C-alpha positions, 0 to 999 in steps of 0.5 A: 342205924340202931344199936344191936339188940337180941332178935328175941327183943324184936317184938318189944322194940316194935311195941315201943316204936309202933304200938298199932302195927305191933298189936296187929302183928301179934296175930301173925303165926309164930313162925312168921312173927319175928319177920313181921316185927322186923318189917315194922322196925325197918319201916321205923328206921327208914321213916326217921332217917330224915329227922336224924340227919342235917344233910341229905348226903348223910341220909343217902348213906344210911338208906344205901346201908339198908339197900346193901343190907337187904341185898346181902340178906337175900343172898345169904350174907345178913349183917349182924343187925336184928332187923336184918337178921329177922328179914334174912330167912324169908328173903333167902327163901323168896317168901319176902320180896327184896324188890318190895323192900328196895322200893320202900327204901327208894320211896323213903329216900325221897323224903330227904328232898322235903317235897310234898307229893305232886297230887293225890295220886302221888300221895296214894302211890307213896302210901302204897309203897310204904305203909302198903308195902309193910302189909303186902310183905306181911301177907306174903310172909303168910304164903297167900296168893298175889290177890291177897297180897294186893288186898293187904297192900290196899289195907296198908295204904289206907292205914298210911293215908290215915296216918298222914292225916294224923301226922299233918300237924306235927309235920307242919311244926317241922316245916314239912307236909305230905298234903298234895301240892296240887291241893295246897297250892290251889288254896294257897297254903304253906306248911306253917299255915296248917297250924293256924286257925285261918286256914282250918276250913281249907285244910279240912277239905284236904284231910277229908278227901284223904280220909274218904279215899282211905275208906274207899280202899278199905271198902274194896271187895277182897278175894276169898284167898285173903282170909288166911292173910287176916293178920295182915289186914288188921290195920284196917280195923285201926284205920276205920276207927281213926277215920270215924274219930277224925270225922267226929273232929271235923277233919281238923289236923290238930285234933287228929294228931291227938287221937290214940287208939281205943283202949278196947282196940286189942279186943276189937282186933281179936274179934276181927281176927276171929271173924276173918275181917277188918 
């Protein structure tokens, strides 16, 4: 668990660990912004646990700490931790679903097993529960209906899938991969092969498939009720931009790993927010 910091520093911490989502969360109304920043930080805490522990049991203890923290916050007994405190009020009032956060923890805990998703459907389910869950919870903070929350989950899932493509090379250096096992087995590659030129064409076919699925999720029709949740949909702007540039490097994971967002992205996000689109 991270060292405690004042709640007012939630935005600064989110900016340091996840600048993309932080930029999007700046458009969340002030009354919900601390909770949105806390969601970003919770995601970061959960995602990095496997990197911090040498034994799975140590990671399980950390994930259990977060489960108990979510449960306690929902019951009005928040631990003295800025992320927990940031989530406490919406959890108590029911604006934020404890079930969604617990599902996020459960899915992240499976990362300790270092197993790739079985197939593309499993990969998408993983992205929907993690990156999709963040945006669904952000939309819920804005008081929108279930259809709008589902639309935000689609956007977050798409952003998560693009993030997996961008992270493929760095994960390979750690001997890990989130590319679906059914696809990598079919072409006979291991994580180490993702760094080599001999497997590039085969790997590109997989990363292209994932990228195109992300775009398909972004192109799904959205209900009119989703407009008040525009701030939760803004990662879609980033996902489309990354997808375009991943295609421009022919879906090469090594090149995709070097992509940052455009310097004009804050302006593009502002324009998308004004138009109510992403």
